[in-house]
C-alpha positions in Angstrom: 32.2 -17.5 -77.1 31.3 -16.5 -73.6 29.3 -13.4 -72.9 27.5 -13.6 -76.2 23.8 -13.9 -76.8 22.8 -16.8 -78.9 19.1 -16.1 -78.4 18.1 -19.3 -76.6 19.5 -21.7 -79.2 20.9 -25.1 -78.3 24.6 -25.7 -78.3 25.4 -27.0 -81.8 26.3 -30.7 -81.9 29.1 -30.1 -84.4 31.2 -28.6 -81.6 31.8 -32.3 -80.6 33.8 -32.8 -83.8 36.5 -30.4 -82.7 38.4 -33.2 -81.1 41.7 -31.3 -80.5 40.1 -28.5 -78.6 41.4 -28.2 -75.0 39.5 -25.1 -73.7 35.7 -24.6 -74.2 34.0 -21.7 -72.5 30.3 -21.2 -73.5 29.3 -19.5 -70.2 26.8 -16.6 -70.2 26.1 -17.1 -73.8 22.3 -17.4 -73.9 22.2 -21.1 -74.8 19.2 -23.3 -73.8 18.0 -26.8 -74.2 19.9 -30.1 -73.7 23.7 -30.2 -73.5 24.6 -32.3 -76.6 26.1 -35.6 -75.7 28.6 -35.1 -78.6 30.7 -33.0 -76.2 31.9 -36.3 -74.9 33.9 -36.6 -78.1 36.2 -33.8 -77.0 38.7 -36.2 -75.5 41.5 -33.6 -75.3 39.4 -31.2 -73.3 40.9 -29.8 -70.1 38.6 -26.9 -69.4 34.8 -26.8 -69.7 32.5 -24.0 -68.7 28.8 -24.0 -69.5 27.7 -21.9 -66.6 24.9 -19.4 -66.4 23.1 -20.5 -69.5 19.7 -20.5 -67.9 17.2 -23.1 -69.1 20.0 -25.5 -70.1 19.8 -29.0 -68.8 21.5 -32.4 -68.9 19.6 -35.4 -67.9 22.7 -37.6 -67.7 26.4 -36.8 -67.3 27.6 -40.0 -68.9 29.2 -38.0 -71.7 31.4 -36.2 -69.2 33.0 -39.5 -68.0 34.8 -39.8 -71.4 36.8 -36.7 -70.8 39.6 -38.1 -68.7 41.9 -35.0 -69.1 39.4 -32.6 -67.6 40.9 -30.4 -64.9 38.2 -27.6 -64.7 34.5 -28.3 -64.9 32.0 -25.4 -64.4 28.3 -26.2 -64.9 26.8 -23.6 -62.6 23.0 -23.1 -63.0 22.8 -26.0 -65.6 19.8 -28.1 -64.5 21.1 -31.5 -63.5 17.9 -32.4 -61.5 17.6 -35.8 -63.3 21.3 -36.6 -63.5 21.4 -39.2 -60.8 24.8 -40.3 -62.1 26.5 -37.0 -61.3 28.5 -38.2 -58.3 29.6 -41.5 -60.0 30.7 -39.5 -63.1 32.7 -36.7 -61.3 34.3 -39.3 -59.1 35.9 -40.9 -62.1 37.6 -37.8 -63.5 41.3 -38.5 -62.4 42.7 -35.0 -63.3 39.9 -32.9 -61.9 41.2 -29.8 -60.0 38.1 -27.6 -59.9 34.4 -28.6 -59.9 31.6 -26.0 -59.8 28.0 -27.2 -59.8 26.4 -24.2 -58.0 22.6 -24.1 -58.3 22.2 -27.2 -60.5 19.3 -28.7 -58.6 21.5 -31.7 -57.9 19.6 -34.7 -56.7 20.5 -36.2 -53.4 22.2 -39.4 -54.3 23.4 -42.1 -51.9 27.2 -42.1 -51.8 28.3 -45.4 -50.3 30.6 -48.3 -51.0 28.6 -48.9 -54.2 30.2 -45.8 -55.7 33.8 -46.4 -56.8 36.4 -43.8 -55.9 39.3 -45.8 -57.2 39.9 -43.5 -60.2 38.9 -40.3 -58.3 41.0 -37.2 -58.6 43.6 -36.8 -55.9 44.1 -33.2 -56.9 40.6 -31.8 -56.4 41.2 -28.4 -54.8 38.1 -26.4 -55.5 34.6 -27.8 -55.0 31.4 -25.8 -55.1 28.1 -27.7 -54.6 26.1 -24.8 -53.1 22.4 -24.0 -53.7 21.4 -27.6 -54.4 19.6 -30.4 -52.6 22.7 -32.2 -51.4 22.2 -34.2 -48.1 24.5 -35.8 -45.6 25.4 -38.6 -48.1 28.0 -36.2 -49.6 30.2 -36.8 -46.5 31.2 -40.2 -47.8 32.6 -38.7 -51.0 34.3 -35.9 -49.0 36.0 -38.5 -46.8 37.7 -39.8 -50.0 38.5 -36.3 -51.5 39.1 -33.8 -48.7 42.8 -34.2 -48.3 43.5 -32.0 -51.3 40.6 -29.5 -51.0 41.5 -25.9 -50.6 38.0 -24.4 -51.3 34.7 -26.1 -50.3 31.3 -24.6 -50.6 28.3 -26.6 -49.4 26.1 -23.7 -48.5 22.3 -23.7 -49.0 21.8 -27.5 -49.1 20.0 -30.0 -46.9 22.8 -31.0 -44.5 21.4 -31.9 -41.1 22.5 -32.7 -37.6 26.2 -33.1 -36.6 29.0 -33.3 -39.1 30.8 -36.6 -38.8 34.5 -36.3 -38.0 35.1 -38.8 -40.9 33.9 -36.2 -43.4 37.2 -34.3 -42.9 39.7 -37.0 -41.9 42.8 -35.1 -43.1 41.9 -31.5 -44.1 45.4 -30.2 -44.2 44.9 -27.9 -47.2 41.4 -26.5 -46.6 41.4 -22.7 -46.6 37.8 -21.7 -47.4 34.8 -23.6 -45.9 31.2 -22.5 -46.4 28.5 -24.5 -44.6 26.0 -21.7 -44.2 22.2 -22.0 -44.6 21.9 -25.6 -43.6 20.5 -27.4 -40.5 23.8 -28.3 -38.8 23.8 -28.4 -35.0 27.5 -28.3 -34.1 31.1 -27.8 -35.2 32.9 -31.2 -35.4 36.1 -32.0 -33.5 37.9 -32.6 -36.7 37.9 -28.8 -37.3 40.7 -28.7 -34.8 42.9 -29.9 -37.7 42.1 -27.1 -40.1 45.6 -25.6 -39.9 45.3 -23.4 -43.0 41.7 -22.3 -42.6 41.3 -18.6 -43.5 37.5 -18.3 -43.8 34.7 -20.3 -42.1 31.0 -19.6 -42.8 28.6 -21.6 -40.7 25.9 -19.0 -40.3 22.1 -19.7 -40.6 22.2 -23.1 -39.1 21.1 -24.6 -35.7 24.3 -24.4 -33.8 23.8 -24.5 -30.0 27.5 -24.6 -28.9 28.9 -22.4 -26.1 30.8 -19.8 -28.1 34.0 -20.0 -25.9 34.2 -23.7 -26.4 33.8 -23.3 -30.1 36.6 -20.7 -30.2 38.9 -23.0 -28.3 38.1 -25.8 -30.7 38.9 -23.7 -33.8 42.0 -22.0 -32.3 43.8 -25.3 -31.9 45.3 -25.1 -35.3 44.0 -22.0 -37.1 44.9 -19.4 -34.6 47.3 -17.7 -36.9 45.4 -18.2 -40.2 41.7 -17.5 -39.6 40.6 -14.2 -41.1 36.8 -14.5 -41.4 34.5 -16.2 -38.9 30.8 -16.0 -39.7 28.5 -17.7 -37.2 25.5 -15.4 -37.2 21.9 -16.5 -37.1 22.3 -19.5 -34.9 21.6 -20.3 -31.3 25.0 -19.9 -29.9 25.2 -19.3 -26.1 27.7 -18.0 -23.6 29.8 -14.9 -23.3 32.1 -13.2 -25.8 35.3 -15.3 -25.9 38.9 -14.1 -26.1 39.2 -13.1 -29.8 43.0 -12.7 -29.4 43.1 -16.4 -29.9 43.1 -15.6 -33.6 45.9 -13.2 -34.4 44.8 -12.6 -38.0 41.0 -12.2 -37.5 39.6 -9.5 -39.7 35.8 -10.2 -39.7 33.7 -11.5 -36.9 30.0 -12.0 -37.6 28.0 -13.2 -34.5 24.8 -11.3 -34.8 21.4 -12.9 -34.2 22.4 -15.4 -31.5 21.8 -15.8 -27.8 25.1 -14.4 -26.5 25.2 -12.7 -23.1 27.7 -11.2 -20.7 30.0 -8.3 -21.5 33.1 -7.5 -23.5 36.2 -9.3 -22.1 39.2 -7.2 -21.0 41.3 -8.8 -23.7 39.0 -7.5 -26.4 41.0 -4.4 -27.1 44.2 -6.3 -27.7 43.0 -7.6 -31.1 43.6 -4.8 -33.6 43.1 -6.4 -37.0 39.3 -6.4 -37.0 37.6 -4.5 -39.9 34.1 -5.9 -39.4 32.4 -6.6 -36.1 28.8 -7.6 -36.0 27.4 -8.4 -32.6 23.8 -7.1 -33.0 20.7 -8.8 -31.9 22.1 -10.6 -28.9 21.8 -10.1 -25.1 25.1 -8.5 -24.5 25.5 -5.9 -21.8 27.8 -3.8 -19.8 29.8 -0.9 -21.2 31.3 -0.6 -24.7 35.1 -1.1 -24.8 37.8 1.2 -26.2 37.6 0.8 -29.9 40.5 3.1 -30.8 42.9 0.2 -31.3 40.8 -1.0 -34.3 42.4 1.3 -36.9 41.0 -0.7 -39.8 37.4 -0.9 -38.5 34.9 -0.3 -41.3 31.7 -1.9 -39.9 30.6 -1.8 -36.3 27.2 -3.2 -35.4 26.3 -3.6 -31.7 22.6 -2.6 -31.9 19.8 -4.5 -30.3 21.6 -5.5 -27.2 21.7 -4.3 -23.5 24.7 -2.1 -23.5 24.7 0.7 -20.9 26.8 3.7 -20.0 28.1 6.3 -22.4 28.8 6.1 -26.1 32.6 5.6 -26.0 34.5 8.5 -27.6 36.9 6.1 -29.1 34.5 5.5 -31.9 35.3 9.0 -33.2 38.9 7.8 -33.8 38.0 5.1 -36.3 39.2 6.8 -39.4 38.1 3.9 -41.7 34.6 3.6 -40.3 31.8 3.4 -42.9 28.8 1.8 -41.1 28.0 2.4 -37.4 24.9 1.0 -35.6 24.4 1.2 -31.9 20.6 1.5 -31.9 18.3 -0.1 -29.4 20.6 -0.2 -26.3 20.5 1.8 -23.1 23.3 4.2 -23.9 23.2 7.8 -22.8 25.3 10.8 -23.5 25.0 14.6 -23.9 26.0 16.5 -27.0 27.7 19.7 -25.9 30.9 21.5 -26.6 32.8 19.5 -24.0 31.6 16.0 -24.9 33.8 14.0 -27.2 31.2 11.6 -28.5 31.0 9.7 -31.8 31.7 12.8 -33.9 32.1 15.9 -31.7 35.5 17.2 -33.0 36.9 20.1 -34.9 35.8 20.1 -38.5 39.3 19.4 -39.8 39.8 16.4 -37.5 36.2 15.3 -38.1 36.7 15.0 -41.9 40.0 13.2 -41.5 38.8 10.6 -39.0 35.2 9.9 -39.9 35.2 11.1 -43.5 34.4 7.6 -44.9 31.2 7.0 -42.7 28.2 6.2 -44.9 25.7 5.1 -42.2 25.1 6.1 -38.6 22.3 4.6 -36.5 22.1 5.7 -32.9 18.3 5.2 -32.5 16.5 4.0 -29.4 19.0 5.1 -26.8 19.1 7.9 -24.2 21.0 10.5 -26.1 20.2 14.1 -25.3 21.4 17.6 -26.2 21.7 19.1 -29.6 22.8 17.4 -32.8 26.3 18.8 -33.4 26.7 21.0 -36.5 29.9 19.1 -37.3 27.8 16.1 -38.5 27.2 18.1 -41.7 30.9 17.6 -42.6 30.2 14.0 -43.2 29.7 14.5 -46.9 29.7 10.8 -47.7 26.8 10.1 -45.3 24.0 8.1 -46.9 22.0 7.2 -43.8 21.5 9.1 -40.6 19.1 7.6 -38.1 18.7 9.2 -34.6 15.0 8.5 -33.7 13.7 7.6 -30.2 16.2 9.7 -28.2 15.9 13.0 -26.3 17.6 15.3 -28.7 16.8 19.0 -28.5 17.6 22.2 -30.3 17.4 22.8 -34.0 18.2 20.5 -36.9 21.7 21.6 -38.1 21.4 24.4 -40.6 23.9 23.0 -43.0 22.5 19.5 -43.2 21.3 20.2 -46.8 25.0 19.8 -47.7 24.8 16.1 -47.2 23.7 15.6 -50.8 24.1 11.8 -50.8 21.6 11.2 -48.0 19.1 8.5 -48.8 17.7 8.0 -45.3 17.1 10.7 -42.6 15.1 9.7 -39.5 15.1 12.2 -36.6 11.6 11.2 -35.3 10.5 10.9 -31.7 12.9 13.5 -30.2 12.4 17.0 -28.9 13.8 18.9 -31.9 12.6 22.5 -32.3 12.5 25.5 -34.6 12.0 25.5 -38.4 13.1 22.8 -40.8 16.2 24.1 -42.5 15.6 25.3 -46.1 18.7 23.3 -47.2 16.9 20.1 -46.8 14.9 20.9 -49.9 18.1 20.3 -51.9 18.3 16.6 -50.9 17.1 14.9 -54.1 18.1 11.3 -53.2 16.0 10.9 -50.1 14.0 7.7 -50.0 13.4 7.4 -46.3 12.4 10.5 -44.3 10.8 11.0 -40.9 10.7 14.1 -38.7 7.5 13.1 -36.9 6.9 13.6 -33.1 9.2 16.6 -32.4 8.5 20.3 -31.7 9.3 21.6 -35.1 7.6 24.8 -36.2 7.0 26.9 -39.3 6.4 26.1 -42.9 7.8 22.9 -44.5 10.3 24.0 -47.1 9.0 23.7 -50.7 10.5 21.1 -52.9 9.3 18.2 -55.1 11.1 15.8 -52.7 9.8 17.0 -49.3 6.2 17.3 -50.5 6.3 13.8 -51.9 6.5 12.1 -48.5 3.4 11.1 -46.6 2.0 13.6 -44.1 2.6 11.1 -41.3 6.4 11.8 -41.6 5.7 15.3 -40.3 2.9 14.5 -37.8 3.2 15.1 -34.1 4.6 18.6 -34.7 1.6 20.8 -33.8 3.1 24.1 -35.1 4.4 22.7 -38.4 2.4 23.7 -41.5 2.3 23.5 -45.2 2.1 20.6 -47.7 1.8 17.7 -47.4 0.1 18.5 -44.0 -3.5 19.6 -44.3 -3.1 22.6 -42.1 -2.1 25.8 -43.8 0.5 28.3 -42.6 -0.7 31.7 -41.2 -1.4 34.2 -44.0 -2.0 31.5 -46.6 -5.4 31.6 -48.3 -6.8 29.4 -50.9 -6.3 31.0 -54.3 -9.5 31.9 -56.0 -10.2 32.0 -59.7 -10.2 35.8 -60.7 -13.4 35.3 -62.7 -15.2 34.0 -59.7 -13.8 36.7 -57.5 -15.0 39.4 -59.9 -18.5 37.9 -60.0 -19.0 38.3 -56.3 
């Protein structure tokens, strides 16, 4: 019955009379109102999913406690804001393997010795309590359940301060852990024992650890298993640590912290990374050789203090899709001899950077002409090169980048006419050619004339709509009748 539309009706109570039913999935079905307590009569039920029926609520979960054979319970987005018995009830389901209560407005109840865990499931492997009002009191329950957990999501709750080591006394099976968007201040020592951890999300908290110390703590047991580490949007300090401590690491998200220093020499020895986000820190020095990262898809090092030249190794990243090195102090010269990000023969260029969708090199010290070869990036959606010292014309074939949604070449020293081919770009949503030395008439198209005149300003010799100044030889058309009357 899932993925139907019952038009906001309540779940019919007669379903509770189907006592032999073992699998009940009413998710995404357009039900509203109270969950009928008669569902507690389904004593053979093993699987229950009422998720994503918005405006559905259950003020108590006492009916659920009668379903002792339940293995899978999914009540995502069901309003349980008044169900203060939720923890007591789910703690008494002895066969429970998976519990999903995402976005249920769960009240923060006190889990203490008054709550009995004697009949609690010893096989609970998947627990999702994200997007609720759960507080630190949940740790007491976890200390009695964490030994079997494989997947735990406590993101977007009200967890505060340090995590007690007692919350994860024996986390031997935990593979996925999401604690993001809380107010946690540290990574507990007990994380040393997460020997099967593959993904850790603790971003958007108040972590103040020294990053090298945190890496050492995590690498004690998960050095060969950890694949995703997301610690962005904290207050982490210190320099970039030795990422070779994690032999399987594929994604590293450290943006929006307080990291300083430069890339360690060992950095190029870790070749499995596909996503590296170090933007919005205080990192400096030169960029390393990225050529060993053959699987790199996303590379963000913008808003730092990197200096020197833009390493040519970026041009060898054949899987690269998103590149952002904006707002550094990098400098380079585009000419026939410079192997920069993309300066290669057309055939090599398409083979190596053919998957790139976004390039942002803004606010650096790049000079020279934009290479014509960039027009071979037919999958490009965003090209941002503002606030540099680029000269010469806009590449004549740039109109062939038909997927472009964003083109920003402002605040450079580009010259000559705007290529007619740009009038063919029908998907443009962001456009800025202001503050250059462009000349001549703006090509006519519905798209180019729809942008504000400010996107062309600062080019004194540019003319035509949407600018107010007309091109030489253009005169305002007069009504023939008026002209004949003169």
